[in-house]
C-alpha angles and dihedrals in degrees: 000000000000117000132198134209119325119270127204123209124196134187132171114182095212113104121211104224137167091275096048112116111246090239092055090047089054095047089054094050090045091054091051089053092049091051091052091049093048094047092046088050087054091056103269112152096181125043125194121196125185136263126288099353084177144351108235143174117251090260092052093044091051088054091051090047093052089048096053093041087059092046092050090051093045094049096036090230141128108244126195119187135163124236142174120221125191120194137150091291097052142269124313132190108221143181119210121200110197118199121221093252092068098243123138117300129252107248131214129186120213113249104195113049124206120231095262090057103045090125089062119101112251120231128219109188127094127223125210115170134179105247123176092336096313135096105245129187129206123224132157124229109277091035089075091059090073119081095207095059091047091051092049089059092048089051091049089058101255111166093182133027120211109206125184109193144178115203133185099242096242093058093043096110094043094049093049093047093047088057093047088056088056088057091050093047094051107028105249140117119243134214112193124180111186131182113222086012137057138301110231140181117193136168136228091270094060095256112145099220098181135009141169137169118252119236143189124271125353084029141202134291134192125193116193139147113264107247114250119190139154113270112288116226099235117212097193096087093067107013098052095059091041092054089049092055091044089057092049092052092045089050092052092049091051093049091050091048090050092052093049092050095056114109117254118235109262097026 
């Protein structure tokens, strides 16, 4: 199997929240930066960090953005990370993709919000960017549980999906494998970095090529080649709707059969 450039995945389970002491928050950000530098030194050209590392004010978010723009430029790598931003309009769950030239990142806003973040604002736009010679899409965690979103990225030409995530430990395997299925349905590889979950690299055939559990500080890393394969003929575009309608027809037939088999009064 052909492989592409090396990808590095990072996850630290610790969340930076409002009650996190500033020194602790700084230590977590510093550790992420060290992981990026170490993986880049090992040859990674693409780095993926997890979902919602912190929820920040616009001023704080701007400082983080400047730091990672400089880090991407210094290491010559593409860096994707998840961040929450709260301003006067509300809170948004974002993924930023920093290019290696240090310019402003592409931004994606999570569409499908998990129960703990129902007060966040949902996004509606898609993001497909040229990264290291491949068309790569951005999604966040629960987004990839929805076949329609996965199909939209396949139709947009994504060859790889970059997925920052935050699991709930017990659902880690399920969340990772549901995301793998989206890749099979639509013919793309998936990189998924989850806090309180697993780091996974899978190809368009559903093969999990590399996997490692996340952990608390200092965190976990995974270095693996980016899967490269010939375009996969996806069946989901026509077979999934067909199966859906077949289920509807079968349900109606069973309902009719059940009604006909009911005894008539007086028999």
